[in-house]
C-alpha positions as a Markdown table, in Angstrom:
| # | Residue | x | y | z |
|---|---|---|---|---|
| 1 | Met | 0.0 | 0.0 | 0.0 |
| 2 | Ser | 1.1 | 3.5 | -0.7 |
| 3 | Ile | 0.3 | 6.9 | 0.8 |
| 4 | Leu | -0.7 | 9.1 | -2.1 |
| 5 | Asp | 0.0 | 12.8 | -2.5 |
| 6 | Ile | -3.2 | 14.8 | -1.6 |
| 7 | Lys | -3.8 | 17.6 | -4.1 |
| 8 | Lys | -4.2 | 21.1 | -2.5 |
| 9 | Phe | -6.5 | 24.0 | -3.2 |
| 10 | Gly | -5.5 | 25.7 | -6.5 |
| 11 | Glu | -4.6 | 22.5 | -8.3 |
| 12 | Pro | -6.9 | 22.4 | -11.4 |
| 13 | Ile | -7.9 | 18.7 | -11.0 |
| 14 | Leu | -9.9 | 19.7 | -7.9 |
| 15 | Arg | -12.2 | 21.8 | -10.0 |
| 16 | Asn | -12.7 | 19.2 | -12.9 |
| 17 | Leu | -15.7 | 17.0 | -13.4 |
| 18 | Ala | -14.5 | 13.4 | -12.7 |
| 19 | Gln | -15.2 | 10.7 | -15.3 |
| 20 | Pro | -17.2 | 7.6 | -14.6 |
| 21 | Ile | -15.3 | 4.4 | -14.1 |
| 22 | Glu | -16.3 | 1.9 | -16.9 |
| 23 | Asn | -14.5 | -1.2 | -15.7 |
| 24 | Ile | -13.5 | -2.3 | -12.2 |
| 25 | Asp | -10.1 | -3.8 | -12.8 |
| 26 | Asp | -7.1 | -4.4 | -10.6 |
| 27 | Ser | -5.9 | -0.8 | -11.1 |
| 28 | Val | -9.2 | 0.5 | -9.6 |
| 29 | Leu | -9.0 | -2.0 | -6.7 |
| 30 | His | -5.4 | -1.0 | -6.1 |
| 31 | Leu | -6.4 | 2.7 | -6.2 |
| 32 | Ile | -9.1 | 2.1 | -3.6 |
| 33 | Glu | -6.7 | 0.3 | -1.3 |
| 34 | Asn | -4.2 | 3.2 | -1.6 |
| 35 | Met | -6.9 | 5.8 | -1.0 |
| 36 | Phe | -8.1 | 4.1 | 2.2 |
| 37 | His | -4.5 | 4.0 | 3.4 |
| 38 | Thr | -3.9 | 7.7 | 2.5 |
| 39 | Met | -7.2 | 8.7 | 4.1 |
| 40 | Tyr | -6.5 | 7.0 | 7.4 |
| 41 | Gln | -2.9 | 8.3 | 7.5 |
| 42 | Ala | -4.0 | 11.9 | 6.9 |
| 43 | Pro | -6.2 | 11.3 | 9.0 |
| 44 | Gly | -9.6 | 11.9 | 7.5 |
| 45 | Val | -13.0 | 10.4 | 7.2 |
| 46 | Gly | -13.4 | 10.7 | 3.4 |
| 47 | Leu | -11.3 | 11.0 | 0.3 |
| 48 | Ala | -12.3 | 11.4 | -3.4 |
| 49 | Ala | -10.1 | 10.3 | -6.3 |
| 50 | Pro | -9.5 | 13.8 | -7.7 |
| 51 | Gln | -7.9 | 14.7 | -4.4 |
| 52 | Ile | -5.1 | 12.2 | -5.2 |
| 53 | Gly | -4.8 | 13.2 | -8.8 |
| 54 | Ala | -7.2 | 10.7 | -10.4 |
| 55 | Ser | -10.1 | 12.3 | -12.3 |
| 56 | Val | -12.5 | 9.3 | -11.8 |
| 57 | Arg | -15.8 | 9.0 | -9.9 |
| 58 | Leu | -14.5 | 7.1 | -6.9 |
| 59 | Ile | -14.7 | 7.9 | -3.2 |
| 60 | Val | -13.7 | 6.2 | 0.0 |
| 61 | Thr | -15.2 | 7.1 | 3.4 |
| 62 | Asp | -15.3 | 5.9 | 7.0 |
| 63 | His | -17.7 | 8.2 | 8.9 |
| 64 | Thr | -17.2 | 6.3 | 12.1 |
| 65 | Tyr | -13.4 | 6.4 | 12.0 |
| 66 | Ser | -11.5 | 7.3 | 15.2 |
| 67 | Arg | -7.7 | 7.7 | 15.3 |
| 68 | Asn | -7.5 | 4.2 | 17.0 |
| 69 | Glu | -9.1 | 2.0 | 14.4 |
| 70 | Pro | -11.3 | 2.0 | 11.3 |
| 71 | Gly | -15.0 | 1.8 | 11.8 |
| 72 | Glu | -17.2 | 1.4 | 8.7 |
| 73 | Pro | -15.0 | 1.8 | 5.6 |
| 74 | Met | -17.0 | 2.2 | 2.3 |
| 75 | Ala | -15.7 | 2.6 | -1.3 |
| 76 | Leu | -18.2 | 3.8 | -3.8 |
| 77 | Ile | -17.7 | 3.8 | -7.6 |
| 78 | Asn | -19.7 | 6.2 | -9.7 |
| 79 | Pro | -21.8 | 7.4 | -6.7 |
| 80 | Val | -24.9 | 9.5 | -7.2 |
| 81 | Ile | -27.1 | 11.4 | -4.8 |
| 82 | Leu | -30.6 | 10.4 | -5.8 |
| 83 | Ala | -32.5 | 12.6 | -3.3 |
| 84 | Arg | -31.8 | 15.0 | -0.5 |
| 85 | Ser | -34.0 | 15.9 | 2.4 |
| 86 | Asp | -35.3 | 19.4 | 2.8 |
| 87 | Glu | -34.2 | 19.3 | 6.4 |
| 88 | Lys | -30.7 | 20.6 | 6.8 |
| 89 | Asp | -28.2 | 21.4 | 9.4 |
| 90 | Gln | -25.0 | 23.3 | 9.7 |
| 91 | Met | -21.8 | 21.8 | 10.9 |
| 92 | Glu | -18.1 | 22.7 | 10.8 |
| 93 | Glu | -16.3 | 21.0 | 7.9 |
| 94 | Ala | -12.7 | 20.7 | 6.8 |
| 95 | Cys | -11.0 | 19.1 | 3.9 |
| 96 | Leu | -7.6 | 17.3 | 3.4 |
| 97 | Ser | -7.1 | 19.4 | 0.2 |
| 98 | Ile | -7.5 | 22.7 | 2.1 |
| 99 | Pro | -5.4 | 22.4 | 5.3 |
| 100 | Asp | -5.9 | 24.7 | 8.2 |
| 101 | Val | -9.4 | 25.8 | 7.1 |
| 102 | Ser | -12.7 | 24.8 | 8.7 |
| 103 | Glu | -16.0 | 26.5 | 8.3 |
| 104 | Met | -19.7 | 26.0 | 8.8 |
| 105 | Val | -21.4 | 24.3 | 5.9 |
| 106 | Glu | -25.2 | 23.6 | 5.5 |
| 107 | Arg | -26.0 | 20.1 | 4.1 |
| 108 | Ser | -29.1 | 17.9 | 3.9 |
| 109 | Leu | -29.6 | 15.7 | 6.9 |
| 110 | Val | -30.7 | 12.7 | 4.9 |
| 111 | Ile | -29.7 | 11.6 | 1.4 |
| 112 | Asp | -30.5 | 8.6 | -0.8 |
| 113 | Val | -27.4 | 7.4 | -2.7 |
| 114 | Ser | -26.6 | 4.8 | -5.4 |
| 115 | Gly | -23.2 | 3.5 | -6.5 |
| 116 | Ile | -21.2 | 0.4 | -7.3 |
| 117 | Thr | -19.2 | -1.5 | -4.7 |
| 118 | Pro | -15.6 | -2.7 | -5.5 |
| 119 | Asp | -17.0 | -6.2 | -6.2 |
| 120 | Gly | -19.3 | -4.7 | -8.9 |
| 121 | Lys | -22.6 | -4.8 | -7.1 |
| 122 | Glu | -25.0 | -1.9 | -7.6 |
| 123 | Ile | -26.3 | -0.6 | -4.3 |
| 124 | Lys | -28.8 | 2.0 | -3.1 |
| 125 | Phe | -29.0 | 3.2 | 0.5 |
| 126 | Thr | -30.1 | 6.1 | 2.7 |
| 127 | Ala | -27.5 | 7.9 | 4.7 |
| 128 | Glu | -28.3 | 10.2 | 7.6 |
| 129 | Asn | -26.6 | 12.9 | 9.7 |
| 130 | Phe | -22.7 | 12.8 | 9.7 |
| 131 | His | -22.7 | 9.9 | 7.2 |
| 132 | Ala | -24.8 | 11.9 | 4.8 |
| 133 | Arg | -22.5 | 14.9 | 5.3 |
| 134 | Val | -19.4 | 13.0 | 4.5 |
| 135 | Leu | -20.9 | 11.5 | 1.4 |
| 136 | Gln | -22.1 | 14.9 | 0.2 |
| 137 | His | -18.7 | 16.4 | 0.8 |
| 138 | Glu | -16.9 | 13.6 | -1.1 |
| 139 | Ile | -19.4 | 13.5 | -4.0 |
| 140 | Asp | -19.0 | 17.2 | -4.4 |
| 141 | His | -15.3 | 16.6 | -5.1 |
| 142 | Leu | -16.3 | 14.5 | -8.1 |
| 143 | Asp | -18.1 | 17.5 | -9.5 |
| 144 | Gly | -15.3 | 20.0 | -8.9 |
| 145 | Val | -17.0 | 21.5 | -5.9 |
| 146 | Leu | -15.1 | 22.2 | -2.7 |
| 147 | Phe | -16.6 | 22.7 | 0.8 |
| 148 | Val | -15.5 | 26.4 | 0.7 |
| 149 | Asp | -18.0 | 26.8 | -2.1 |
| 150 | Arg | -20.8 | 25.8 | 0.3 |
| 151 | Ile | -19.8 | 27.8 | 3.4 |
| 152 | Ala | -23.1 | 28.9 | 5.0 |
| 153 | Ser | -22.4 | 32.6 | 5.2 |
| 154 | Ser | -21.8 | 34.3 | 1.8 |
| 155 | Leu | -19.6 | 36.9 | 3.5 |
| 156 | Lys | -17.5 | 34.3 | 5.2 |
| 157 | Arg | -17.4 | 32.3 | 1.9 |
| 158 | Ser | -16.1 | 35.3 | 0.1 |
| 159 | Leu | -13.5 | 36.1 | 2.8 |
| 160 | Val | -12.2 | 32.5 | 2.9 |
| 161 | Lys | -11.8 | 32.3 | -0.9 |
| 162 | Lys | -10.0 | 35.6 | -1.0 |
| 163 | Arg | -7.6 | 34.4 | 1.8 |
| 164 | Leu | -7.0 | 31.1 | -0.1 |
| 165 | Leu | -6.4 | 32.8 | -3.4 |
| 166 | Lys | -3.9 | 35.3 | -1.7 |
| 167 | Lys | -2.1 | 32.3 | -0.1 |
| 168 | Leu | -2.0 | 30.6 | -3.5 |
| 169 | Lys | -0.4 | 33.6 | -5.2 |
| 170 | Arg | 2.2 | 33.8 | -2.4 |
| 171 | Gly | 3.0 | 30.1 | -3.1 |
């Protein structure tokens, strides 16, 4: 297993639309394994393929992860949010691709999701609360959307983006 380089804010791949995975082969399974290893080492609770430089529709999550041991690891290929509840909440979010930034983000409390498991099975399920939040965050990455684009306060969103762009220009 390898720890992969996590792309940071400003790298173009983070803003691209990821492409569907057509064939689950050994390279995809190896990528999944390395993504889990990278996510746990970071440490994080989710990682999308574009964050490690692969523009494909693949995410790994573990919404119950604690620093001591994995909880409920999940890999989803070509995930799609089928429905979102109107009921939302705000919670502080952060991202492995945007170190040292965390802000309040509003997300749906319940979502219906479909995707393909690494063994090729199509699944549909409902995720709630933190699990739903993690999935929404990671699926956003597949569409080139970052959590800073969803900061609850428009003023705060603008200030954070300006700060990140300034930091990017300084190198």
